Wavefront OBJ file of the C-alpha trace (Angstrom):
o trace
v -12.613 -99.610 162.162
v -12.904 -100.283 165.893
v -14.379 -97.987 168.547
v -13.592 -98.954 172.148
v -16.182 -98.030 174.765
v -15.375 -96.797 178.268
v -15.912 -100.337 179.603
v -13.577 -101.879 177.021
v -16.048 -103.330 174.512
v -14.984 -103.159 170.867
v -17.579 -101.845 168.415
v -17.408 -102.121 164.639
v -17.822 -98.761 162.939
v -17.367 -97.300 159.477
v -17.111 -93.766 158.125
v -17.596 -92.597 154.558
v -17.607 -89.130 153.083
v -16.271 -86.076 154.852
v -17.176 -82.637 156.064
v -20.483 -81.294 157.281
v -23.210 -82.261 157.787
v -22.451 -85.464 159.660
v -24.915 -88.292 160.106
v -24.727 -91.272 162.485
v -26.933 -94.250 161.606
v -28.469 -96.401 164.369
v -29.703 -99.797 163.219
v -32.764 -101.679 164.409
v -33.205 -104.805 166.462
v -32.369 -104.960 169.269
v -29.792 -107.649 168.636
v -29.322 -107.108 164.888
v -26.675 -105.203 162.919
v -26.182 -102.347 160.467
v -28.122 -102.770 157.192
v -27.792 -99.198 155.969
v -25.785 -99.639 152.748
v -28.557 -98.064 150.657
v -29.090 -95.145 153.037
v -25.378 -94.323 153.131
v -25.215 -94.457 149.328
v -28.105 -91.980 149.046
v -25.959 -89.182 150.435
v -23.506 -89.737 147.617
v -20.423 -88.391 149.390
v -22.172 -85.137 150.342
v -21.900 -85.721 154.078
v -19.917 -87.644 156.664
v -21.837 -90.863 157.318
v -20.970 -93.083 160.284
v -22.393 -96.584 160.667
v -21.851 -98.951 163.583
v -22.936 -102.280 165.007
v -24.322 -102.080 168.532
v -22.593 -103.958 171.355
v -22.582 -107.725 171.082
v -24.098 -107.563 167.595
v -22.987 -108.063 164.015
v -19.307 -107.239 163.480
v -18.846 -105.790 166.963
v -17.207 -107.835 169.702
v -19.292 -110.972 170.280
v -19.880 -112.832 173.515
v -20.381 -109.605 175.432
v -22.457 -110.008 178.591
v -24.180 -106.648 178.272
v -25.159 -104.675 180.125
v -28.274 -104.572 177.965
v -29.741 -101.210 178.945
v -30.696 -98.120 177.000
v -28.333 -96.060 179.153
v -25.430 -98.317 178.180
v -26.298 -98.114 174.480
v -26.582 -94.322 174.718
v -23.063 -94.288 176.197
v -21.862 -96.531 173.360
v -23.353 -94.172 170.782
v -21.552 -91.295 172.453
v -18.297 -93.267 172.243
v -18.862 -93.559 168.477
v -19.556 -89.833 168.206
v -16.410 -88.934 170.144
v -14.228 -91.415 168.252
v -15.008 -89.664 164.965
v -14.798 -86.183 166.561
v -18.342 -85.279 165.555
v -19.610 -82.114 167.214
v -23.385 -82.159 166.732
v -24.240 -84.907 164.243
v -27.695 -85.695 162.962
v -28.832 -89.097 164.259
v -30.844 -91.372 161.971
v -32.383 -94.334 163.746
v -34.565 -97.101 162.342
v -37.111 -99.095 164.382
v -35.397 -99.900 167.729
v -32.586 -97.634 166.497
v -35.106 -94.768 166.272
v -35.852 -95.293 169.958
v -32.126 -95.355 170.746
v -31.486 -92.167 168.764
v -34.389 -90.451 170.540
v -33.070 -91.614 173.918
v -29.645 -90.189 173.070
v -31.151 -86.861 171.997
v -33.120 -86.660 175.247
v -29.973 -87.407 177.278
v -27.618 -85.131 175.304
v -29.590 -82.572 173.264
v -26.557 -80.275 173.120
v -24.655 -82.963 171.175
v -27.319 -83.501 168.482
v -27.917 -81.398 165.393
v -31.111 -83.198 164.418
v -32.960 -86.493 164.579
v -34.410 -88.645 161.797
v -36.871 -91.038 163.429
v -37.643 -93.848 160.955
v -40.321 -96.523 161.475
v -40.415 -96.172 165.248
v -43.357 -96.930 167.517
v -43.835 -93.698 169.454
v -43.691 -93.081 173.184
v -46.959 -94.573 174.435
v -46.806 -97.847 176.429
v -45.883 -100.882 174.315
v -49.206 -102.479 175.275
v -51.068 -99.777 173.336
v -49.846 -100.970 169.922
v -48.315 -104.435 170.289
v -51.583 -106.380 170.044
v -52.578 -104.912 166.661
v -48.996 -105.419 165.480
v -49.117 -109.130 166.375
v -52.388 -109.506 164.477
v -50.967 -107.770 161.405
v -47.780 -109.834 161.629
v -49.539 -113.200 161.473
v -52.090 -112.016 158.935
v -49.357 -110.823 156.585
v -47.305 -114.004 157.031
v -50.375 -116.198 156.471
v -51.026 -114.649 153.045
v -48.677 -117.349 151.722
v -49.705 -120.338 153.897
v -46.681 -122.489 153.063
v -44.332 -119.712 154.187
v -46.240 -119.310 157.428
v -46.063 -123.060 158.052
v -42.369 -123.147 157.216
v -41.674 -120.193 159.541
v -43.342 -122.061 162.410
v -41.216 -125.165 161.753
v -37.849 -123.431 161.711
v -35.612 -122.863 164.713
v -35.744 -119.351 166.116
v -32.592 -117.526 165.058
v -31.975 -119.404 161.818
v -31.270 -117.363 158.721
v -34.156 -118.917 156.765
v -36.649 -118.114 159.517
v -35.405 -114.533 159.725
v -35.723 -114.066 155.958
v -39.304 -115.359 155.982
v -40.130 -113.107 158.932
v -38.452 -110.044 157.445
v -40.211 -110.556 154.112
v -43.489 -109.354 155.646
v -41.895 -105.944 156.255
v -42.295 -105.068 152.565
v -45.465 -104.003 150.781
v -44.217 -105.221 147.390
v -45.059 -108.890 147.822
v -43.398 -109.934 144.555
v -40.009 -108.648 145.718
v -40.434 -109.182 149.458
v -38.231 -112.281 149.693
v -35.576 -110.627 147.520
v -35.491 -107.598 149.818
v -35.365 -109.808 152.922
v -32.498 -111.842 151.480
v -30.537 -108.630 151.044
v -31.151 -107.789 154.707
v -29.607 -111.142 155.653
v -26.462 -110.649 153.553
v -24.085 -110.678 155.333
v -25.605 -112.859 158.029
v -24.673 -112.710 161.702
v -26.202 -114.489 164.650
v -29.060 -112.562 166.292
v -28.299 -111.653 169.895
v -31.483 -112.744 171.655
v -30.231 -111.865 175.146
v -29.797 -108.275 174.002
v -33.191 -108.321 172.290
v -35.075 -109.704 175.279
v -33.482 -107.421 177.865
v -33.958 -104.186 175.938
v -37.532 -105.036 174.916
v -38.336 -105.836 178.553
v -36.864 -102.505 179.645
v -38.980 -100.673 177.052
v -42.164 -102.363 178.273
v -41.372 -101.275 181.811
v -40.248 -97.692 181.160
v -41.931 -96.386 177.985
v -45.138 -94.397 178.241
v -44.361 -92.519 181.462
v -45.327 -88.884 182.141
v -41.613 -88.149 182.516
v -40.943 -89.368 178.963
v -43.730 -87.225 177.508
v -42.442 -84.182 179.388
v -38.878 -84.783 178.210
v -40.016 -84.995 174.579
v -42.051 -81.790 174.974
v -38.869 -80.030 176.053
v -36.606 -81.426 173.317
v -35.229 -78.430 171.420
v -33.900 -80.422 168.455
v -35.329 -80.562 164.905
v -36.921 -83.962 164.311
v -38.021 -85.609 161.083
v -40.360 -88.571 161.473
v -40.404 -90.872 158.439
v -43.005 -93.632 158.147
v -43.798 -96.227 155.532
v -47.585 -96.098 155.314
v -47.788 -99.903 154.968
v -45.617 -100.720 157.986
v -47.317 -103.540 159.929
v -46.659 -101.641 163.147
v -49.595 -99.220 163.479
v -48.515 -95.768 162.408
v -50.972 -94.153 164.816
v -48.631 -95.305 167.595
v -46.183 -92.627 166.469
v -48.786 -89.871 166.886
v -47.874 -89.711 170.584
v -44.330 -88.658 169.739
v -45.376 -86.245 167.022
v -47.782 -84.492 169.423
v -45.118 -84.159 172.103
v -42.237 -82.763 170.050
v -42.016 -78.973 169.641
v -39.892 -79.037 166.442
v -41.148 -81.851 164.256
v -41.960 -82.625 160.630
v -43.510 -85.909 159.542
v -43.307 -87.597 156.153
v -45.521 -90.569 155.306
v -44.366 -92.592 152.299
v -47.320 -94.386 150.674
v -46.724 -97.891 149.371
v -43.696 -98.472 151.616
v -43.310 -100.812 154.565
v -40.986 -100.942 157.549
v -37.846 -100.156 155.510
v -39.141 -97.169 153.530
v -35.800 -96.352 151.902
v -35.992 -99.707 150.068
v -39.479 -99.263 148.584
v -39.532 -95.471 148.133
v -35.878 -94.448 147.815
v -36.663 -91.144 146.108
v -39.149 -90.049 148.744
v -36.846 -91.113 151.543
v -33.811 -89.410 150.006
v -35.720 -86.160 149.485
v -36.945 -86.096 153.087
v -33.536 -86.786 154.647
v -31.647 -84.408 152.397
v -34.107 -81.640 153.242
v -33.361 -82.040 156.959
v -29.642 -82.016 156.205
v -30.069 -78.969 153.937
v -28.617 -80.887 150.998
v -29.765 -80.297 147.390
l 1 2 3 4 5 6 7 8 9 10 11 12 13 14 15 16 17 18 19 20 21 22 23 24 25 26 27 28 29 30 31 32 33 34 35 36 37 38 39 40 41 42 43 44 45 46 47 48 49 50 51 52 53 54 55 56 57 58 59 60 61 62 63 64 65 66 67 68 69 70 71 72 73 74 75 76 77 78 79 80 81 82 83 84 85 86 87 88 89 90 91 92 93 94 95 96 97 98 99 100 101 102 103 104 105 106 107 108 109 110 111 112 113 114 115 116 117 118 119 120 121 122 123 124 125 126 127 128 129 130 131 132 133 134 135 136 137 138 139 140 141 142 143 144 145 146 147 148 149 150 151 152 153 154 155 156 157 158 159 160 161 162 163 164 165 166 167 168 169 170 171 172 173 174 175 176 177 178 179 180 181 182 183 184 185 186 187 188 189 190 191 192 193 194 195 196 197 198 199 200 201 202 203 204 205 206 207 208 209 210 211 212 213 214 215 216 217 218 219 220 221 222 223 224 225 226 227 228 229 230 231 232 233 234 235 236 237 238 239 240 241 242 243 244 245 246 247 248 249 250 251 252 253 254 255 256 257 258 259 260 261 262 263 264 265 266 267 268 269 270 271 272 273 274 275 276 277 278
């Protein structure tokens, strides 16, 4: 299905299930695509679930020259919401998608029924957590030296390099490559222009007093879900948890950056509770 934005860009989108509650899934990246098959299946037809690929990414129109700004992506998300005639959906965002979903809720709280913030990095400046993340990243990759060496050899953007890199996102080292291969199937080219621009914007704008104040005034129920073994420091998310007035946090032990893969039962229980599903 195609959603056309107000500036004419075509976005891939998919809806399954029907009725209330409704849930819109926002994938990570920036520059990647929807990988939420398992999450959508967890709701088992009990809700309307909408998935979409962000502009220039995955199955959406390629070759788009941006603009690569959070404001533009918030407008795109609203185009998806309006296309499917969703009144106040719950937004579930993962990683960069958690930041996008939060940004949408801050811009349009009256259009959001709830927020599921999965594996994000909080609202402090990027500099506060990125150094420890880089250390953890290389330490985890170096556990298998030949994989680390191979990752360094490969061209940035190749499927093999992405699979090796994504494999460190899982705590279960025996199945890490298997899980990462599933993430890369189907495979689309990573949009590095999108990735660079949005990450640069985050470095320049995140961590401001205005952002903290906006989160303190957000009158929307929020569920924060973390995998305890995520290589991004979970203490970075404390800043968001402290700021939000209506928040519940679930930490899933033994899970990494994609907690629904390594603790599907815990993840399903947490999300269904927010949606008031049995």
